[in-house]
N, C-alpha and C positions, 0 to 999 in steps of 0.2 A: 649617670648615677649623680646623686646628690654629694656635693662636697661639703665637708665641715668648714665653718668660717669662724675665725676668732674676731671678737670685737671688744671695744672698750665700754666702759660702764654708761658713758652717755649714749651710746648707740643701743645699748641693752635697754635703758630707760625709755627710750623712743619706741622701740618694739614693744615693751610691755605696755605702754600707753596706748598702743594700736592693737591690744589684744593678744599678744604673744603668751604662751605659757612658759612658765619656769620651774625647773626641778633642781633641787639641791642634793648632791650625792654624798655629803659629809655624813659622819656619824650622828645618830639621833640625838646625842648629849650636846654635841656642838650645835646641830640645828636648833635644838631648844634653847640654848644660851642666846642665839641671834641669828637672824636670818633676813633674806631680801623679802619685802612685803609680798605676800601671794604665793610665796615658793612652796612647792610640794616637796617633801623629803622622800626622796627615791632610793629604794635598798633593794638587796637581792629578794627581801621577804615580800616586797609589793610591787615588784616590776611587771609580773604577769597582769595583775589587776589593773595597773596603770595603762599597760599596753592595750588591754581590752577596752578601756573607756576613753583613751585618749583620742583628741581629733588630730590626726595625722598630717592634715593639711594646714594646720595653723604652724607659725613659727614656734620652734621650741628652743629655749635657752637652758643651758646647762651650767651650773655653778658647782665648784669644789672649794677646797681650801685656798689654793694659790693659782689655779687656772691651769693645772697640768694634767690632773686626773679626768677632768671634764672632756679633755679632747678625746681620750680613748673611749669614755662613756659616751659622748656625742656621736663618734664613729658607729658604736654599737647601735644606737638609736636610729641612725640613718639605715643600717642595715635591717632594722625591724619595720622599715616602711615611711619614716618621717621624712618629708620633703624639704624642710628647711631647718637646719640645727646650728645653733652657734653655742660657742665656748666663750664665757665671759673672762677675758684677760685679768690676771692678778687675783681671780677667785673672790670668795667673800672677804678674805683679808684686805684686798684692794677696795672692794666695794664699800666697806663700812667706813672707810676714810674718805673715799670719793663721793659716795652718795648716802650720807648719814640720813637724810630724810626719807629714804627709801628702805630703811631697815626696821625691824621689828623684834621684840624679844618675846 
């Protein structure tokens, strides 16, 4: 079984540059105010559509506020069939400080 891995923002940038998918599980309002470039806002309302369309063989990065909720969400996504899932340490709060060039609003 695949195991969730926690990674730092530099490792996440490298994965993104190599074609990884990124999902952000924060609420839509927070996501609209700022997010990682290319992130998809994943919620209970769109999870089924995402799972039907996602390439489960590509690495998947999961982002939340502080890097805690993304771990349980990542584990859930592994259970749905993703092969390679990563939680981003420190979440978006850390990302916006560490990787400001990789943010958008």
